[in-house]
N, C-alpha and C positions, 0 to 999 in steps of 0.2 A: 235577402242575400246581404252581408255587409262586409263590403270590401274597401278597404283604406278611409274606412268612417261614412262612407256615403251606403246609402242602403240602394239595393238594385234589386229588379225582378228578372230572373231569367228562365230561357226554355231552349230545349234540344229539341230536334226532329229525330224520331225513333222508328224505324221501319213505317214511316208515313204519320205516325201519332205524334203527338206533343207529350213530352217529356219533362217533368218537373225535378228540380235538384230538392234532394230532402235536406233538412236543417242539419248543420254539423259544422265540424271544422276540417276544411280541406286545404290542400296544396293548390294553389293555382296559378295562372300566368296569363296576361291579356298577349292575345297573339293577332287581334284586329283593332284598330283605332282610326278609324276614318271620320273625318269632318269635311263634308262637302261646303258647307259654308258656316256661317255664325248661328245657325239655328238647326242642323241637323246633324247626327253623328250616327255612328254605328260600330258597336263593341264587340268584339269576341272573346270570352274566357275560354281556356282549357283548363280543365280541372281533373287533378288525379286522385285515383279512389285509392282506399287502404288496400285492394287487392292487385294494384300497379296499374289497371285499366285506366285510361283516360277518355272524355268527352268534351268536346265542344258546347259552349252554352252561350246564346246570344243575348244581350242584354236588351229587354221589350219595355223595361219601366225603371225610372230613377226618383228618388226624393232626397232631400236632405236631412 
């Protein structure tokens, strides 16, 4: 997934299983951005789908 020019790998928990986000254009907003120190961070985005439903996805990987 590309967000603001950066490539992210995202996942969400769905009833005890891992859910991956399908490729596409989505409305999204960052709802969590925690930086414990200079080398660790945690980010979560909330995506809105065409049917109006939303789901939160956590960043599990990032590349430039």
